[in-house]
C-alpha positions as CSV (number, residue, x, y, z in Angstrom):
1,M,106.8,113.2,86.0
2,T,103.8,112.6,83.6
3,D,101.6,109.8,83.0
4,D,101.4,108.8,79.3
5,T,98.4,106.5,79.8
6,P,95.4,107.7,77.7
7,P,92.5,108.7,80.1
8,S,90.1,106.1,78.6
9,R,92.7,103.3,78.8
10,G,93.2,104.0,82.4
11,L,89.5,104.1,83.2
12,A,89.0,100.9,81.5
13,A,91.6,99.4,83.6
14,A,90.1,100.7,86.8
15,R,86.7,99.5,85.8
16,R,88.1,95.8,85.8
17,T,89.2,96.1,89.5
18,P,87.3,94.9,92.4
19,C,87.6,98.4,94.1
20,F,85.8,100.1,91.4
21,A,83.0,97.6,91.3
22,R,82.6,98.1,95.0
23,Y,82.9,101.9,94.6
24,A,80.2,101.8,91.8
25,A,77.8,99.7,93.9
26,Q,78.0,102.1,96.8
27,R,77.3,104.9,94.7
28,A,74.3,103.2,93.2
29,V,72.9,102.4,96.6
30,T,73.5,106.0,97.8
31,A,71.8,107.3,94.8
32,A,68.8,104.9,95.2
33,C,68.4,105.9,98.9
34,R,69.1,109.7,98.5
35,P,65.5,110.8,97.3
36,L,63.9,109.0,100.4
37,L,66.4,110.2,102.9
38,D,66.6,113.9,101.5
39,G,62.8,114.0,101.7
40,L,63.0,113.1,105.4
41,G,66.0,115.5,106.0
42,L,68.2,112.5,106.9
43,M,71.2,112.6,104.7
44,P,73.9,112.6,105.9
45,R,72.5,112.7,109.3
46,Y,71.0,109.4,108.9
47,L,74.5,107.7,108.9
48,V,75.3,109.5,112.1
49,M,72.0,108.3,113.6
50,L,72.9,104.7,112.8
51,V,76.2,105.0,114.4
52,L,74.9,106.6,117.5
53,R,72.0,104.0,117.7
54,E,74.6,101.2,117.6
55,R,77.3,102.7,119.9
56,G,75.2,105.3,122.1
57,G,76.7,108.5,123.2
58,I,80.3,108.7,121.9
59,P,82.6,111.6,121.4
60,V,82.6,113.3,118.0
61,K,86.3,112.1,117.3
62,E,85.0,108.5,117.7
63,L,81.9,109.2,115.6
64,A,84.1,110.6,112.8
65,G,86.3,107.6,113.0
66,A,83.3,105.2,112.7
67,L,82.1,107.3,109.7
68,H,85.5,107.5,108.2
69,L,85.1,111.3,108.0
70,G,87.2,114.1,109.3
71,H,86.3,115.8,112.7
72,G,85.5,119.1,110.9
73,T,82.8,117.3,108.6
74,V,80.9,115.6,111.6
75,S,81.0,118.6,114.0
76,P,78.2,120.5,112.3
77,L,76.0,117.3,112.4
78,S,76.4,116.8,116.1
């Protein structure tokens, strides 16, 4: 099965969706914060620290769920 939609047309349609706007905003915020957080050595550990501050000592599985990440992604951070 092939998709005959030209790539530029599909992208234009995607950009009109609320999901794309949210995705673009999230990327812009991350890009704006990254230089500061990288300079402090906190990205992505910063997100882990926020969750741990909010929830206290929690299992890695719960931490991964809170961050919407896989267990293997979070394990090296803990």
